[in-house]
C-alpha distance (Angstrom), angle and dihedral (degrees) to the residues before:
residue distance angle dihedral
M1 . . .
K2 3.79 . .
F3 3.71 134.2 .
S4 3.78 142.9 -115.6
I5 3.79 107.5 -149.3
G6 3.76 129.5 -169.4
Y7 3.84 123.5 -121.9
P8 3.84 107.2 -120.8
L9 3.69 118.4 -108.4
N10 3.80 88.2 -139.0
S11 3.75 118.0 30.0
H12 3.83 93.0 -178.5
G13 3.84 87.6 -133.4
K14 3.79 92.3 -59.2
S15 3.80 124.4 123.7
F16 3.77 109.5 -113.7
Y17 3.83 90.1 -160.7
E18 3.74 89.7 58.0
S19 3.79 94.1 46.8
V20 3.78 94.2 54.4
S21 3.82 98.6 34.4
P22 3.82 94.2 99.6
L23 3.91 87.9 65.5
M24 3.69 97.8 33.9
D25 3.79 92.6 126.0
R26 3.75 88.3 67.6
V27 3.74 96.6 48.9
A28 3.77 112.1 94.0
E29 3.76 98.9 167.8
I30 3.80 146.7 11.8
Y31 3.78 117.4 -148.9
F32 3.71 121.6 -162.7
A33 3.78 143.3 165.2
W34 3.78 122.5 -121.9
P35 3.79 112.2 -107.5
G36 3.77 111.5 -96.0
E37 3.84 94.2 14.7
S38 3.85 123.0 113.1
S39 3.80 113.8 -117.8
G40 3.74 137.2 155.8
R41 3.81 85.8 -56.5
S42 3.77 132.0 35.1
A43 3.72 117.1 -61.5
A44 3.80 111.6 -80.1
G45 3.78 113.3 -122.2
H46 3.83 93.5 24.9
N47 3.70 126.0 98.3
F48 3.80 124.2 165.0
G49 3.79 91.3 -32.6
M50 3.83 94.2 -44.5
I51 3.75 114.5 121.1
D52 3.80 121.9 -152.9
Y53 3.74 103.0 -145.5
G54 3.79 90.1 -173.5
A55 3.79 93.7 59.8
T56 3.78 95.3 88.0
E57 3.78 95.2 49.0
E58 3.88 90.8 47.3
L59 3.80 91.5 49.7
L60 3.77 93.9 48.0
D61 3.85 92.9 49.3
E62 3.85 89.2 53.1
L63 3.78 94.3 44.1
Y64 3.78 90.8 50.6
R65 3.78 89.9 56.5
F66 3.82 92.5 47.0
R67 3.82 92.8 49.8
N68 3.85 91.2 49.3
A69 3.81 86.6 55.4
G70 3.82 89.9 56.1
V71 3.78 95.3 -103.6
K72 3.84 114.8 145.0
L73 3.87 121.4 -126.8
A74 3.77 124.8 -130.6
L75 3.85 117.1 -170.4
L76 3.78 116.6 -151.1
F77 3.74 123.0 -139.3
N78 3.74 93.1 155.0
G79 3.73 105.3 129.8
N80 3.80 108.8 144.7
C81 3.84 91.7 -133.4
Y82 3.82 135.3 29.2
G83 3.80 93.5 178.2
E84 3.72 115.7 -148.1
D85 3.83 90.5 -10.7
A86 3.90 90.1 62.1
M87 3.82 93.2 113.2
S88 3.78 101.2 12.4
K89 3.79 133.5 124.8
A90 3.77 85.7 -122.3
L91 3.79 90.6 65.2
E92 3.80 91.9 44.3
G93 3.88 87.7 52.3
R94 3.83 92.8 51.7
V95 3.79 92.7 49.1
L96 3.85 93.2 47.9
S97 3.79 92.2 43.8
A98 3.79 91.6 55.5
L99 3.81 90.9 48.2
E100 3.82 92.3 46.9
Y101 3.82 91.5 51.9
M102 3.82 91.6 48.0
D103 3.74 89.7 49.5
R104 3.88 89.7 56.9
T105 3.74 93.7 47.2
V106 3.83 120.5 25.2
G107 3.87 97.5 -2.0
I108 3.76 130.6 -102.7
P109 3.79 117.0 -57.1
E110 3.79 121.0 -105.2
T111 3.76 89.2 -131.4
V112 3.85 142.3 25.5
T113 3.80 113.8 -157.9
T114 3.76 113.5 -156.9
A115 3.76 142.7 166.1
S116 3.81 90.0 -156.9
P117 3.92 121.5 89.0
A118 3.77 85.0 -161.3
I119 3.86 93.2 59.8
A120 3.73 89.6 43.9
Y121 3.79 89.1 55.9
V122 3.79 91.1 49.3
I123 3.79 91.0 53.5
K124 3.79 92.7 47.2
K125 3.77 91.2 49.2
H126 3.78 100.6 45.6
C127 3.80 107.0 20.3
P128 3.89 108.0 27.9
E129 3.77 89.9 162.6
I130 3.80 89.7 70.4
K131 3.83 118.5 81.5
T132 3.83 115.8 -124.2
R133 3.77 115.4 -140.9
A134 3.79 124.8 -165.1
S135 3.86 109.5 -130.7
V136 3.74 122.4 -119.5
N137 3.78 84.6 -120.0
M138 3.79 91.3 71.1
R139 3.93 87.3 67.3
I140 3.75 95.0 -139.7
G141 3.82 103.7 174.9
T142 3.75 106.1 148.1
V143 3.79 136.5 65.2
Q144 3.78 89.0 -119.5
G145 3.82 90.5 54.1
M146 3.81 89.7 54.8
Q147 3.77 93.8 44.5
Y148 3.85 92.4 54.1
V149 3.83 91.0 61.7
S150 3.76 102.1 26.2
D151 3.75 92.1 116.8
R152 3.85 89.7 59.5
F153 3.75 103.0 40.5
D154 3.80 135.9 54.2
E155 3.82 97.1 -176.2
F156 3.80 137.8 28.3
V157 3.75 133.7 -153.7
L158 3.78 96.4 -150.2
Q159 3.75 123.5 -129.3
R160 3.72 106.7 -80.2
D161 3.85 93.0 -143.4
Y162 3.89 87.7 77.0
N163 3.83 95.5 47.8
R164 3.82 93.2 112.2
N165 3.80 94.9 46.9
L166 3.81 99.6 87.6
A167 3.79 93.9 176.4
H168 3.77 91.8 54.1
M169 3.79 93.1 45.9
T170 3.75 90.6 48.9
D171 3.82 89.0 56.9
L172 3.82 92.0 49.1
V173 3.82 91.9 49.7
A174 3.77 92.7 46.6
W175 3.84 88.5 55.7
C176 3.75 90.8 48.7
K177 3.77 93.6 51.6
E178 3.76 92.7 46.8
N179 3.77 90.3 52.5
G180 3.77 101.3 42.8
K181 3.84 94.5 -104.4
A182 3.82 130.5 130.6
A183 3.77 125.2 -137.0
S184 3.84 136.5 -165.7
I185 3.82 138.9 164.2
L186 3.75 139.6 -137.6
V187 3.77 108.5 -117.3
N188 3.79 108.8 -175.8
S189 3.78 106.4 42.0
G190 3.81 111.6 137.8
C191 3.75 92.6 -160.9
L192 3.81 117.2 122.9
R193 3.71 117.9 -99.3
F194 3.80 116.4 -99.3
C195 3.77 89.2 -0.9
S196 3.75 108.3 -162.9
A197 3.89 91.9 -150.1
Q198 3.79 96.9 50.0
T199 3.84 95.0 104.4
F200 3.87 91.4 48.4
H201 3.83 92.6 47.2
D202 3.84 94.9 46.2
N203 3.84 90.7 50.2
L204 3.75 90.3 49.6
V205 3.73 92.2 51.0
A206 3.72 91.7 48.7
H207 3.82 88.3 59.8
G208 3.76 92.3 39.7
S209 3.81 98.8 129.6
G210 3.76 91.4 53.8
V211 3.76 95.3 41.9
D212 3.76 90.6 54.8
M213 3.75 90.0 60.7
R214 3.85 95.6 55.2
Y215 3.79 131.1 74.2
P216 3.84 111.1 -105.1
I217 3.75 122.3 -132.5
E218 3.75 107.3 -86.5
G219 3.78 113.5 -102.1
F220 3.82 94.9 7.2
S221 3.86 119.2 126.0
L222 3.77 116.6 -165.0
N223 3.86 93.1 -154.9
T224 3.74 104.8 92.5
C225 3.77 89.7 174.2
W226 3.80 94.2 58.0
N227 3.78 92.9 43.4
H228 3.76 90.5 52.7
L229 3.81 98.1 45.3
K230 3.78 95.2 49.0
K231 3.80 94.4 51.5
S232 3.88 95.4 79.2
D233 3.76 144.9 -14.4
E234 3.85 89.3 -109.4
N235 3.80 89.9 56.6
K236 3.85 90.6 55.7
L237 3.76 89.0 68.0
A238 3.84 84.5 79.6
M239 3.77 86.5 78.1
L240 3.85 88.3 69.1
Q241 3.83 92.1 41.3
S242 3.80 94.1 59.3
T243 3.78 132.2 102.3
W244 3.86 104.0 -94.9
I245 3.82 122.7 118.8
R246 3.79 118.0 -147.5
P247 3.86 117.8 -123.1
E248 3.78 86.6 -117.8
D249 3.78 90.7 59.5
L250 3.77 101.1 42.0
H251 3.81 92.9 93.1
H252 3.86 88.6 72.5
Y253 3.84 86.0 71.8
E254 3.78 95.5 55.1
G255 3.76 109.5 122.1
L256 3.79 92.2 26.9
F257 3.83 97.5 67.8
D258 3.76 131.1 26.7
T259 3.77 91.4 -167.9
V260 3.76 132.4 21.2
K261 3.82 128.9 -165.4
L262 3.84 123.4 -116.6
A263 3.77 119.6 -160.6
T264 3.87 104.9 -129.5
R265 3.75 105.7 135.4
M266 3.81 94.3 100.4
H267 3.80 99.5 18.2
P268 3.71 115.0 119.6
A269 3.84 93.0 -139.4
P270 3.74 110.1 30.3
F271 3.81 96.4 164.4
M272 3.85 88.5 55.0
V273 3.87 88.5 58.1
L274 3.71 93.6 46.1
E275 3.75 93.2 47.3
A276 3.83 93.3 49.7
Y277 3.84 93.4 52.1
C278 3.84 91.9 43.6
K279 3.80 90.6 54.1
G280 3.83 94.2 39.4
S281 3.78 88.4 -133.0
F282 3.84 139.1 86.8
T283 3.75 131.5 -175.8
G284 3.85 113.2 -161.0
N285 3.77 141.6 36.1
L286 3.88 108.7 -7.9
L287 3.79 90.3 -148.6
D288 3.78 91.5 63.4
L289 3.75 90.2 71.7
F290 3.75 96.4 59.0
E291 3.80 136.4 82.7
P292 3.05 105.9 -118.9
G293 3.82 94.4 23.1
F294 3.82 106.0 -178.2
A295 3.82 90.0 -155.7
S296 3.78 92.2 138.0
I297 3.81 91.7 60.6
I298 3.87 91.6 70.3
E299 3.80 99.8 30.6
P300 2.99 129.9 170.1
H301 3.83 84.4 31.3
I302 3.77 126.4 68.3
L303 3.79 139.5 -159.9
D304 3.85 101.7 -113.8
N305 3.80 105.0 -137.9
K306 3.74 92.1 -160.9
A307 3.85 92.7 54.6
F308 3.83 95.8 69.0
S309 3.80 119.0 124.1
P310 3.84 111.3 -96.7
D311 3.74 86.9 -120.6
W312 3.76 98.7 47.2
F313 3.77 95.6 116.9
E314 3.81 90.7 49.1
K315 3.78 89.5 54.4
V316 3.82 89.3 48.5
L317 3.78 91.2 55.5
K318 3.79 91.1 53.5
C319 3.76 92.9 51.3
N320 3.78 113.8 121.6
G321 3.78 96.9 -168.0
N322 3.79 95.5 -110.0
C323 3.71 93.4 121.5
H324 3.75 94.6 159.4
K325 3.80 89.1 63.9
C326 3.82 97.5 43.5
S327 3.83 136.0 79.9
V328 3.84 100.7 -168.2
C329 3.79 96.2 101.7
R330 3.88 92.2 42.0
E331 3.75 88.1 56.4
E332 3.78 93.4 46.3
W333 3.78 90.5 48.6
R334 3.79 90.4 59.8
R335 3.80 88.5 53.4
I336 3.69 99.1 51.9
F337 3.86 103.8 30.3
R338 3.80 106.0 106.4
């Protein structure tokens, strides 16, 4: 199993290529946002109205090195909202301009990942040689959901809320194989399972550069997850009830997925994440592997990844999602809280 890893929004002056080169044989793909464009994270190259004009040059230099090493490229246009441009010729022009510029520099990407059916249509129309991938932010987690957009998408990053339901994932992957589609999953998201504020948060992020320039509502915090977790010790159990898969348990997904996605675009230590999942083992605070990680909420304590029950994954597979009626995670929390 290989990995799709995200190019960091802030490299802090360090070469991402150099940092991951020791494990390059396990890197199948680099995914990245085009500077200035909204994606599933804040627009790269923009910060409170300031534009980093060197961001594009730095990105292309790094991508050139990855491509020469045999790593595939996946361009992100996966902002959750493009406002009034959502189905406009202007949006089409921005997408095609980025692809044209890449074609003249590092070569066109193998894949475009998007949460927009309109952008997928543009790629299919103008660049049919590029694979279109449905972003995890589309929350496609059923066969019907894939069928509805099967004419627009070649690949699907499946809804992370079903990551721990192997039987359900097996059914989805089987449909993909029968219909000439590819599937993958995101394995280290710290986001809460079935988060009721995900759409709101994704929309806000998509307009991040504009939101930064406006005064926020006094006292309002956009992070529903942080608000919930900090309210009580009982609420902190949601950290265990989420969608992540430990490095030690990833082998259970061998045969289902050739490549899985790691969230590293905003992670402070992307190589640590890649190394842990390559080794299938991690010693330390489990929360340090995720994006977001929530580690600061329980400081100075940690969740000791090596203290999990030997049968943790088997318990996860039996989970029926009725967390308010179950004590499994509460008991596990007592084991790993240090």
